[in-house]
VOGU-3710 file (C-alpha; in Angstrom, 3 decimals, decimal comma):
1> xxxxxxxxxx> -32,095/17,714/10,316  -30,827/14,262/9,262  -27,166/15,098/8,707  -26,507/12,136/6,417  -29,474/13,163/4,235  -28,732/16,915/4,162  -27,182/17,797/0,776  -23,975/19,787/1,228  -24,988/22,324/-1,428  -27,754/23,654/0,846
11> xxxxxxxxxx> -25,304/24,427/3,650  -24,855/28,239/4,030  -21,766/29,354/2,107  -21,578/26,302/-0,194  -23,978/26,326/-3,161  -23,878/24,208/-6,360  -20,381/25,135/-7,561  -18,527/24,530/-4,296  -20,582/21,430/-3,534  -19,458/19,930/-6,870
21> xxxxxxxxxx> -15,825/20,540/-5,880  -16,390/18,956/-2,446  -18,101/15,976/-4,121  -15,213/15,419/-6,526  -12,233/16,231/-4,292  -13,278/14,867/-0,886  -16,283/12,620/-1,616  -18,269/14,959/0,635  -21,962/14,872/-0,341  -23,831/15,415/2,923
31> xxxxxxxxxx> -23,441/17,497/6,071  -22,362/14,339/7,904  -19,673/13,689/5,273  -18,313/17,165/5,980  -18,299/16,504/9,728  -16,315/13,338/9,020  -13,623/15,391/7,238  -11,372/15,715/10,257  -8,602/18,266/10,882  -5,046/17,034/10,331
41> xxxxxxxxxx> -3,569/19,401/12,951  -4,482/22,043/15,497  -2,945/25,336/16,481  -3,020/26,860/19,931  -4,389/30,320/19,138  -3,901/31,524/22,698  -0,076/31,560/22,344  1,682/34,483/20,635  5,450/34,340/20,011  7,963/37,147/19,809
51> xxxxxxxxxx> 9,918/37,214/16,543  13,140/36,606/18,519  11,633/33,328/19,857  11,011/31,836/16,395  13,073/29,077/14,794  12,786/27,049/11,568  12,012/23,797/13,421  8,631/25,089/14,602  5,721/23,464/12,720  3,600/26,553/13,410
61> xxxxxxxxxx> 3,823/29,910/15,151  1,774/33,096/15,337  3,014/36,614/15,963  1,248/39,947/16,493  2,383/43,262/15,012  2,232/45,748/12,138  3,480/46,046/8,566  6,440/48,381/8,035  6,687/48,341/4,231  6,030/46,254/1,075
71> xxxxxxxxxx> 8,357/45,748/-1,907  7,942/43,986/-5,261  11,101/42,204/-6,359  11,742/40,911/-9,896  9,369/40,926/-12,865  7,018/38,594/-14,698  6,849/34,964/-13,564  9,770/35,375/-11,140  8,243/38,334/-9,321  7,710/38,094/-5,570
81> xxxxxxxxxx> 6,205/40,370/-2,953  8,212/41,017/0,219  6,950/42,727/3,365  8,732/43,749/6,550  6,642/42,980/9,645  7,431/44,232/13,159  6,282/43,010/16,580  7,613/46,235/18,151  10,983/44,690/18,969  12,190/42,845/15,849
91> xxxxxxxxxx> 11,526/42,587/12,115  10,763/39,517/9,985  10,185/39,169/6,238  6,876/37,894/4,844  7,061/36,572/1,252  4,492/35,822/-1,480  5,297/34,179/-4,832  1,691/33,703/-5,998  -1,507/35,731/-5,703  0,491/38,966/-5,380
101> xxxxxxxxxx> -2,313/41,053/-6,867  -4,657/39,952/-4,060  -2,129/40,860/-1,345  -0,759/44,119/-2,764  -2,521/47,033/-1,067  -4,715/44,796/1,137  -2,856/45,335/4,420  -2,384/48,825/5,888  0,289/50,283/8,178  -0,858/51,248/11,690
111> xxxxxxxxxx> -3,253/48,278/12,020  -2,394/45,320/14,249  -2,453/41,973/12,433  -1,899/38,380/13,489  0,520/36,507/11,179  0,636/32,709/11,407  2,300/29,852/9,565  5,518/27,841/9,552  8,727/29,861/9,998  11,316/28,975/7,347
121> xxxxxxxxxx> 14,984/29,762/6,821  16,343/31,396/3,647  19,923/32,682/3,272  20,368/32,454/7,020  17,302/34,592/7,801  13,880/33,548/9,089  10,756/34,390/7,113  7,131/33,376/6,615  6,159/32,246/3,090  2,471/32,734/2,179
131> xxxxxxxxxx> 1,399/33,207/5,818  -2,179/33,441/7,093  -3,046/37,002/8,122  -5,985/38,170/10,223  -6,949/41,255/12,168  -7,464/40,807/15,908  -11,212/41,231/15,416  -11,251/38,296/12,976  -9,779/35,890/15,517  -12,363/33,593/17,134
141> xxxxxxxxxx> -12,928/34,184/20,857  -10,408/32,183/22,896  -13,154/30,485/24,921  -14,700/29,175/21,687  -11,576/28,168/19,790  -8,390/27,888/21,768  -7,334/25,164/19,309  -7,845/26,147/15,680  -8,355/23,193/13,284  -6,495/22,888/9,989
151> xxxxxxxxxx> -8,005/20,802/7,182  -6,434/19,040/4,217  -7,388/20,691/0,940  -6,472/20,231/-2,718  -5,307/22,732/-5,328  -8,730/22,606/-7,001  -10,424/23,375/-3,677  -8,133/26,352/-3,054  -8,848/27,661/-6,554  -12,558/27,548/-5,661
161> xxxxxxxxxx> -12,141/29,411/-2,350  -12,253/26,264/-0,241  -8,990/26,505/1,689  -8,609/25,307/5,289  -10,016/28,511/6,723  -13,067/28,295/4,437  -13,695/24,697/5,575  -13,385/25,866/9,177  -15,996/28,576/8,563  -18,391/25,990/7,090
171> xxxxxxxxxx> -17,712/23,614/9,962  -18,202/25,984/12,894  -21,994/26,573/12,595  -22,494/22,899/11,712  -20,689/21,790/14,865  -22,688/24,297/16,919  -25,878/22,523/15,800  -24,492/19,226/17,130  -24,984/20,467/20,682  -28,613/19,325/20,312
181> xxxxxxxxxx> -27,300/15,769/19,878  -26,736/13,318/17,018  -27,805/9,637/16,832  -25,172/7,276/18,250  -23,376/4,804/15,954  -22,005/2,431/18,607  -24,044/0,325/21,062  -24,136/1,469/24,684  -22,529/-1,751/25,892  -19,378/-0,939/23,852
191> xxxxxxxxxx> -19,302/2,716/24,957  -19,629/1,739/28,597  -17,199/-1,184/28,545  -14,386/0,815/26,950  -15,324/4,213/28,464  -15,643/5,835/25,030  -16,854/9,407/24,466  -20,284/9,603/22,810  -20,528/10,553/19,132  -21,928/14,052/19,708
201> xxxxxxxxxx> -19,083/15,138/21,991  -16,518/13,340/19,810  -17,491/15,286/16,680  -17,594/18,589/18,585  -14,166/18,047/20,129  -12,462/16,630/17,049  -13,160/19,918/15,249  -13,059/22,455/18,068  -11,550/20,796/21,154  -12,010/22,560/24,460
211> xxxxxxxxxx> -8,666/21,190/25,698  -6,051/18,507/25,013  -7,823/15,833/27,054  -11,102/16,319/25,176  -9,224/16,075/21,858  -7,502/12,832/22,953  -10,809/11,229/24,014  -12,528/12,322/20,788  -9,725/10,860/18,687  -9,777/7,571/20,594
221> xxxxxxxxxx> -13,498/7,128/20,102  -13,494/8,002/16,397  -10,439/5,832/15,681  -11,996/2,878/17,479  -15,274/3,344/15,606  -13,543/3,403/12,219  -11,358/0,349/12,892  -14,175/-1,558/14,603  -16,571/-1,226/11,652  -13,861/-2,220/9,162
231> xxxxxxxxxx> -13,163/-5,364/11,178  -16,849/-6,106/11,817  -17,578/-5,809/8,109  -14,647/-8,038/7,077  -15,278/-10,712/9,723  -19,029/-10,746/9,079  -18,384/-11,409/5,389  -15,958/-14,159/6,342  -18,554/-15,872/8,557  -21,207/-15,407/5,877
241> xxxxxxxxxx> -18,948/-17,003/3,269  -18,108/-19,928/5,561  -21,829/-20,546/6,126  -22,841/-20,121/2,469  -20,075/-21,967/0,635  -19,375/-25,562/1,510  -15,871/-26,666/0,658  -14,801/-29,761/-1,208  -13,514/-32,245/1,367  -9,977/-33,416/0,598
251> xxxxxxxxxx> -9,950/-36,226/3,148  -7,142/-38,264/1,618  -3,391/-37,755/1,466  -2,510/-40,495/-1,011  -0,078/-41,793/-3,608  0,663/-38,533/-5,440  1,623/-36,640/-2,286  3,424/-39,539/-0,594  5,362/-40,603/-3,695  6,592/-37,062/-4,287
261> xxxxxxxxxx> 7,408/-36,524/-0,613  9,385/-39,785/-0,410  11,141/-39,801/-3,784  11,112/-36,366/-5,445  11,482/-33,796/-2,676  14,668/-31,923/-3,700  15,430/-30,683/-0,171  14,228/-31,065/3,397  11,250/-28,801/4,040  11,743/-25,997/6,547
271> xxxxxxxxxx> 9,655/-26,041/9,718  7,745/-23,041/8,359  6,837/-24,923/5,152  5,686/-27,949/7,175  3,536/-25,724/9,405  1,908/-23,994/6,415  1,150/-27,306/4,663  -0,564/-28,549/7,854  -2,670/-25,358/7,972  -3,730/-25,798/4,336
281> xxxxxxxxxx> -4,477/-29,530/4,828  -6,692/-28,718/7,824  -8,662/-26,193/5,733  -9,056/-28,632/2,845  -10,470/-31,301/5,146  -12,776/-29,006/7,129  -15,808/-29,049/4,823  -15,485/-25,239/4,496  -14,141/-23,514/1,424  -10,546/-22,417/2,018
291> xxxxxxxxxx> -9,599/-18,801/1,443  -6,002/-18,477/2,594  -3,209/-15,967/2,027  0,323/-17,383/1,910  3,029/-14,826/2,612  6,673/-15,664/2,141  9,778/-13,782/1,169  11,374/-14,281/-2,238  13,050/-17,703/-2,200  11,261/-18,970/0,920
301> xxxxxxxxxx> 9,759/-21,983/-0,871  6,161/-20,987/-1,637  6,211/-22,878/-4,960  7,073/-26,128/-3,173  4,123/-25,602/-0,800  1,926/-24,920/-3,842  3,028/-28,149/-5,559  2,614/-30,383/-2,495  -0,877/-29,046/-1,786  -1,866/-29,409/-5,461
311> xxxxxxxxxx> -0,912/-33,080/-5,184  -3,385/-33,406/-2,282  -6,099/-32,149/-4,668  -5,035/-34,804/-7,200  -5,148/-37,492/-4,496  -8,823/-36,602/-4,001  -9,614/-36,742/-7,757  -9,744/-32,976/-8,244  -7,917/-30,772/-10,735  -5,677/-27,879/-9,669
321> xxxxxxxxxx> -4,596/-24,677/-11,387  -1,920/-22,066/-10,698  -2,341/-18,582/-12,185  0,629/-16,177/-12,440  0,571/-12,493/-13,518  3,134/-12,727/-16,342  3,949/-15,237/-19,049  7,549/-15,499/-17,952  6,561/-16,245/-14,344  3,978/-18,834/-15,460
331> xxxxxxxxxx> 6,585/-20,452/-17,732  9,078/-20,463/-14,864  6,546/-22,177/-12,546  5,736/-24,737/-15,242  9,412/-25,553/-15,846  10,194/-25,802/-12,117  7,176/-27,962/-11,234  7,555/-30,218/-14,297  11,214/-30,818/-13,413  10,371/-31,591/-9,779
341> xxxxxxxxxx> 7,572/-34,012/-10,725  10,080/-35,884/-12,874  8,733/-39,242/-14,058  5,654/-39,167/-11,821  2,502/-39,920/-13,775  1,034/-36,398/-13,510  -0,475/-34,702/-16,556  0,503/-31,008/-16,403  0,257/-28,241/-19,036  1,016/-24,560/-19,588
351> xxxxxxxxxx> -1,597/-22,146/-20,984  -0,646/-18,551/-21,862  -1,443/-15,996/-24,507  1,368/-17,426/-26,637  0,028/-21,008/-26,629  -0,623/-22,068/-30,242  -4,232/-22,815/-31,238  -3,650/-26,542/-31,798  -2,078/-26,954/-28,348  -4,721/-24,711/-26,796
361> xxxxxxxxxx> -7,559/-26,816/-28,228  -5,909/-29,958/-26,865  -5,577/-28,393/-23,399  -9,242/-27,304/-23,432  -10,333/-30,826/-24,337  -8,155/-32,506/-21,696  -9,274/-30,090/-18,964  -12,901/-30,843/-19,760  -12,514/-34,630/-19,803  -10,334/-34,623/-16,664
371> xxxxxxxxxx> -7,238/-36,044/-18,333  -5,264/-32,867/-17,520  -4,664/-32,683/-13,762  -2,609/-29,511/-13,219  -2,797/-26,421/-15,412  -0,399/-23,492/-14,971  -1,001/-20,247/-16,818  -1,692/-16,533/-17,003  -4,929/-14,577/-17,511  -5,634/-17,109/-20,281
381> xxxxxxxxxx> -6,971/-19,446/-17,560  -9,959/-17,203/-16,817  -11,284/-17,131/-20,390  -14,798/-18,533/-20,782  -13,523/-21,237/-23,148  -11,458/-22,777/-20,324  -13,701/-25,338/-18,600  -12,736/-28,010/-16,066  -14,153/-31,423/-15,270  -13,604/-31,039/-11,523
391> xxxxxxxxxx> -11,556/-28,005/-10,451  -11,010/-28,212/-6,699  -7,991/-26,021/-5,961  -6,877/-22,625/-7,303  -3,553/-20,958/-6,505  -3,028/-17,327/-7,497  0,599/-16,137/-7,420  1,392/-12,465/-6,768  -2,361/-12,038/-6,517  -2,278/-8,236/-6,055
401> xxxxxxxxxx> -1,380/-7,989/-9,742  -4,781/-9,323/-10,771  -8,033/-7,393/-10,652  -10,793/-8,628/-8,349  -13,105/-9,374/-11,281  -10,365/-11,427/-12,940  -9,724/-13,516/-9,843  -13,418/-14,065/-9,204  -13,876/-15,713/-12,628  -12,047/-18,774/-11,331
411> xxxxxxxxxx> -14,878/-19,269/-8,815  -17,268/-20,147/-11,593  -15,148/-22,981/-12,970  -16,964/-25,567/-10,814  -20,456/-26,080/-9,360  -19,206/-24,840/-6,005  -16,181/-22,615/-5,420  -12,809/-24,382/-5,273  -10,348/-23,939/-2,422  -8,344/-20,741/-2,920
421> xxxxxxxxxx> -4,709/-20,053/-1,978  -3,368/-16,603/-2,823  0,396/-16,147/-2,593  2,535/-13,043/-2,305  6,280/-12,482/-2,061  5,626/-8,962/-0,785  5,743/-9,221/3,003  2,697/-7,434/4,383  2,738/-5,962/7,893  0,370/-7,796/10,211
431> xxxxxxxxxx> -1,811/-4,727/10,785  -2,162/-4,131/7,043  -2,955/-7,803/6,434  -5,712/-7,570/9,067  -7,415/-4,840/7,043  -6,672/-5,585/3,385  -6,789/-9,369/3,764  -8,827/-9,499/6,961  -11,331/-12,006/5,586  -8,596/-14,489/4,662
441> xxxxxxxxxx> -6,761/-16,922/6,892  -3,069/-16,024/6,822  -0,089/-18,384/6,623  3,494/-17,142/6,779  6,726/-18,805/5,651  9,191/-16,917/7,820  12,425/-18,827/7,210  14,595/-19,487/4,152  15,689/-22,965/2,994  18,997/-24,152/4,546
451> xxxxxxxxxx> 22,181/-23,404/2,619  21,052/-19,994/1,348  23,652/-17,320/2,103  22,171/-13,980/3,219  22,522/-11,292/0,546  25,117/-8,680/1,500  23,757/-5,165/0,919  25,903/-2,024/0,608  25,037/1,650/0,161  27,423/3,505/-2,160
461> xxxxxxxxxx> 27,477/7,141/-3,221  28,225/8,154/-6,837  31,917/8,745/-6,046  32,333/4,964/-5,544  31,208/4,156/-9,093  34,673/3,220/-10,398  35,259/0,809/-7,526  31,815/-0,681/-8,177  32,590/-1,235/-11,870  35,760/-3,085/-10,916
471> xxxxxxxxxx> 33,756/-5,312/-8,549  31,195/-6,081/-11,283  33,993/-7,000/-13,708  35,417/-9,487/-11,173  31,993/-11,062/-10,604  31,305/-11,479/-14,339  34,817/-12,809/-15,013  34,223/-15,467/-12,347  31,126/-16,623/-14,253  28,406/-14,663/-12,440
481> xxxxxxxxxx> 25,713/-12,363/-13,911  24,585/-8,859/-12,918  21,335/-6,865/-12,796  21,442/-3,060/-13,081  18,066/-1,439/-12,331  17,053/2,146/-13,164  13,959/4,061/-11,988  13,189/5,792/-15,314  12,976/4,747/-18,949  13,454/8,109/-20,649
491> xxxxxxxxxx> 14,986/11,381/-19,560  12,746/13,631/-17,515  13,019/17,408/-17,414  12,071/17,408/-13,736  14,310/14,579/-12,559  18,061/14,376/-13,058  18,319/10,659/-12,242  20,282/8,448/-14,564  17,812/6,817/-16,905  17,680/3,437/-18,548
501> xxxxxxxxxx> 18,655/4,263/-22,123  21,649/6,344/-21,035  22,598/3,567/-18,606  22,439/0,934/-21,342  24,808/2,937/-23,557  27,103/3,604/-20,591  27,315/-0,103/-19,677  28,099/-0,999/-23,306  31,022/1,465/-23,255  32,340/0,330/-19,870
511> xxxxxxxxxx> 31,952/-3,402/-20,611  32,561/-3,718/-24,375  33,479/-7,420/-24,096  30,255/-8,500/-22,374  26,778/-9,055/-23,793  24,014/-6,915/-22,323  20,206/-7,288/-22,290  17,799/-4,381/-21,767  14,238/-4,796/-20,501  11,548/-2,226/-19,686
521> xxxxxxxxxx> 7,780/-1,990/-19,467  7,264/-0,266/-22,822  8,667/-3,214/-24,771  6,355/-5,635/-26,534  5,868/-8,780/-24,396  7,588/-11,073/-26,918  10,637/-8,790/-27,141  10,807/-8,464/-23,347  10,561/-12,232/-22,859  13,290/-12,815/-25,461
531> xxxxxxxxxx> 15,737/-10,516/-23,625  14,875/-12,082/-20,278  15,369/-15,591/-21,651  18,743/-14,610/-23,109  19,823/-13,482/-19,638  18,302/-16,562/-17,960  20,180/-18,879/-20,328  23,486/-17,081/-19,650  23,811/-15,753/-23,201  24,019/-12,197/-21,805
541> xxxxxxxxxx> 25,992/-11,314/-18,670  24,340/-8,015/-17,712  20,633/-7,195/-17,497  19,879/-3,453/-17,607  16,247/-3,021/-16,609  13,495/-1,069/-14,907  11,432/-2,646/-12,130  9,778/-5,076/-14,569  12,246/-7,666/-13,259  10,888/-7,206/-9,724
551> xxxxxxxxxx> 8,734/-10,297/-10,189  10,150/-12,265/-13,052  12,748/-14,672/-14,182  14,606/-16,848/-11,699  18,340/-16,762/-12,503  20,344/-18,649/-9,828  23,593/-17,553/-11,522  22,853/-13,809/-11,015  24,850/-12,701/-7,984  24,768/-8,886/-8,050
561> xxxxxxxxxx> 21,865/-6,427/-8,032  22,861/-2,790/-8,611  20,034/-0,307/-7,996  20,762/3,086/-9,561  19,209/6,168/-7,911  18,074/3,921/-5,056  16,638/6,992/-3,311  13,807/6,854/-5,856  12,517/3,497/-4,550  10,479/2,583/-1,502
571> xxxxxxxxxx> 11,663/-0,012/0,992  9,360/-2,789/-0,186  10,397/-2,284/-3,796  14,101/-2,255/-2,897  13,589/-5,499/-0,995  11,725/-7,108/-3,899  14,473/-6,112/-6,336  17,142/-7,457/-3,998  15,292/-10,780/-3,966  16,133/-11,321/-7,652
581> xxxxxxxxxx> 19,665/-12,368/-6,611  20,792/-14,909/-4,042  18,821/-17,717/-5,675  21,873/-19,976/-6,028  24,621/-21,262/-3,746  27,049/-18,365/-4,403  27,334/-15,274/-2,228  25,054/-12,527/-3,606  25,321/-8,758/-3,306  22,954/-5,793/-3,566
591> xxxxxxxxxx> 24,475/-2,350/-4,181  22,303/0,723/-3,496  23,725/3,640/-5,458  22,560/7,162/-4,525  23,537/10,801/-4,721  25,116/12,252/-1,582  22,368/14,725/-0,616  19,586/12,598/0,872  16,600/13,315/3,098  16,566/11,820/6,599
601> xxxxxxxxxx> 13,820/9,347/5,563  15,880/8,169/2,584  18,954/7,677/4,778  16,805/5,591/7,135  15,670/3,433/4,184  19,270/2,813/3,121  20,277/1,970/6,709  17,391/-0,510/7,094  18,251/-2,213/3,789  21,926/-2,635/4,700
611> xxxxxxxxxx> 21,060/-3,856/8,220  18,475/-6,586/7,539  17,209/-9,067/4,949  14,014/-9,758/6,919  11,123/-8,814/4,624  8,643/-8,531/7,477  10,871/-6,176/9,460  11,315/-4,125/6,279  7,572/-4,029/5,566  6,840/-2,818/9,115
621> xxxxxxxxxx> 9,474/-0,090/8,725  8,003/0,845/5,340  4,555/1,185/6,874  5,954/3,465/9,598  7,928/5,625/7,154  5,443/5,876/4,302  2,030/5,202/5,810  -0,573/2,726/4,554  -1,706/4,876/1,617  1,583/4,439/-0,176
631> xxxxxxxxxx> 2,545/0,853/0,549  3,887/-0,914/-2,521  2,819/-4,387/-3,468  -0,602/-4,067/-1,860  -3,983/-2,909/-3,089  -5,720/-0,589/-0,700  -8,834/-0,513/-2,800  -9,675/-3,596/-0,753  -10,414/-1,456/2,279  -14,209/-1,208/2,655
641> xxxxxxxxxx> -14,075/2,424/3,769  -11,373/5,048/3,784  -9,271/5,466/6,917  -9,857/9,156/7,535  -8,652/9,277/11,124  -7,023/5,999/12,135  -3,453/5,162/11,163  -2,897/1,416/11,113  0,861/1,925/11,402  0,522/3,689/14,752
651> xxxxxxxxxx> -2,867/2,462/15,948  -2,032/-1,238/15,721  -3,043/-1,971/19,325  -6,415/-0,321/18,796  -6,839/-2,266/15,540  -6,284/-5,540/17,400  -8,726/-4,478/20,126  -11,342/-3,524/17,504  -10,881/-6,870/15,748  -11,240/-8,812/19,021
661> xxxxxxxxxx> -14,413/-6,897/19,948  -15,905/-7,527/16,485  -14,973/-11,220/16,668  -16,555/-11,641/20,131  -19,786/-10,000/18,948  -20,022/-12,296/15,896  -19,237/-15,382/17,970  -22,251/-14,553/20,161  -24,494/-13,233/17,372  -23,214/-14,358/13,896
671> xxxxxxxxxx> -26,086/-12,755/11,968  -26,419/-9,686/14,229  -30,083/-10,388/14,960  -30,069/-9,412/18,650  -31,797/-6,143/19,572  -28,647/-4,735/21,142  -26,833/-5,165/17,795  -29,477/-3,573/15,561  -27,445/-0,351/15,551  -24,487/-2,296/14,087
681> xxxxxxxxxx> -26,540/-3,644/11,173  -27,894/-0,172/10,350  -24,445/1,356/10,443  -22,926/-1,374/8,255  -25,653/-0,792/5,651  -24,806/2,920/5,534  -21,084/2,311/5,328  -21,315/-0,261/2,557  -23,338/1,805/0,072  -21,526/1,598/-3,262
691> xxxxxxxx> -18,744/-0,638/-1,988  -17,714/-4,053/-3,289  -18,347/-7,347/-1,546  -14,671/-8,270/-1,369  -15,170/-11,177/0,993  -16,617/-13,521/-1,622  -14,133/-12,812/-4,379  -10,767/-12,996/-2,704
//
């Protein structure tokens, strides 16, 4: 049978109801989809432990023995079922909190059972909570399944009798059928060159490995395949776009750029800024449409790069626009750039949702007749009524905050697509950038302007609060301002973290002589902007806020960032919040306030934050700690297909190899027309069903 065409509902043991659950929960529609749902761990079923050998650090253990007695403890919702289980030498408790009616009376004394699961410690004694239980006759023969696979499942799947063991039972006969062979998805020349296991053996051994070596080889092949096709797809789109879209040629660096560089540059550019400007200039003069990602930490000087490169567009008689995700950020860019341009004869305007109709009409008219050279704004720029005479350069700031469809509207503002620069202050690990932004050229500003003092970061526990308040008072009395950030807006029954409203009242009591602003995401935009502007102007000394200030107003006078319940934030978010201070010449501080009881991962986060200010080091650590599925500040919907087996945090070397192989193939055969590459075209077609063509709308 064609596995990719075989509907999962016709598989023995599935049927319409379970197939609907598999469709919705795992996106499994065909037999091949099910085969591509890989185990997340394996258990050696040939090893039985004695109860005396168990400890709570074991991820899994199985024991053999008999039940001694059962006992129901408590009543109603707090009831639990406890059983004493003996291996002939020692006793251990088995505990159930749910599904008691299914367990009670099911297991009989005098019969030998196999109990498996993770041993846990409670009140100094080991137990198994909700263990798996089988009779010896139910165990698969050791020669067929020495390693038992365990599959990720959801609550809905479990409620529909599709737990890990049920998936295993569906998988076993399906894998048995693979022994007849399955069509290969990689060309022979790749399999041979890199000594990769074929697809048939890889799928057999990823589910039911005969030994550790077979499992390792199966994993390697399937990881390479996944990463290779992601890279091939991304790079093929990139080549296609370069062939299809000619770029406006900005051949001249003229009066606008040179005048600004000679007379208006407020500080000497860093070497990193100079390097990035050269990279952008080369793209603009290449005859190909630029699609470039500019990464740079908060305060690294991305806006200066944006302004200088916009002036190159003006020198070549093109218009430029800069789109920011919030009105306050757009206003900030407009104020900064207008001030830096000074008395240069550059016509620049700001367009946001708050722009009055009369001013808006004037802007529309001047954009259309070419009088307006630089426009800075928010989503208002992508409205159909906004038309340009000759838009040649588009900059999108904090681009992950815009939807793909929104960004793509800027492409239609000229007869051919303008050059595109997307900027982010969220440092993205190189491996993640190669997947999410793999079709873009990447520039990095990896040094801060001279004179900036590194922010000093400290981790305090709650018992240091009084000392912290005294420090804040000294900072404010010396003319500085303070941010205090909370993770929640309103009290939660589940979480006991200090919340914003309580914090606001507390700060008013502690600092009765100071003025305090409060900002959070549920405020109306006008009210939020008013409070932010009051803080920016120095009218208020303390800003109590949620993470809405993560990307927002630039206040050089703010010298302290206090992050309450810092354990609630990821590394990237902590780093972004810290970047709100240290914008001026004064020494800045970031205080991470947490409870004392912290997990080992949280302690690592606090240690990393206090050790380094390097956003790229922090982003790499974040990727290692949290995994790619939970990285903040990035949009993983950009990945063409889900990473079901590869982990780009740990498989970075394989990712680079896969990218190099894909690049070499496309250099030799850009359109994949050679016979030996026909298999690649067919596979790409299958993988891209229902996905978005991200490469042309970056």
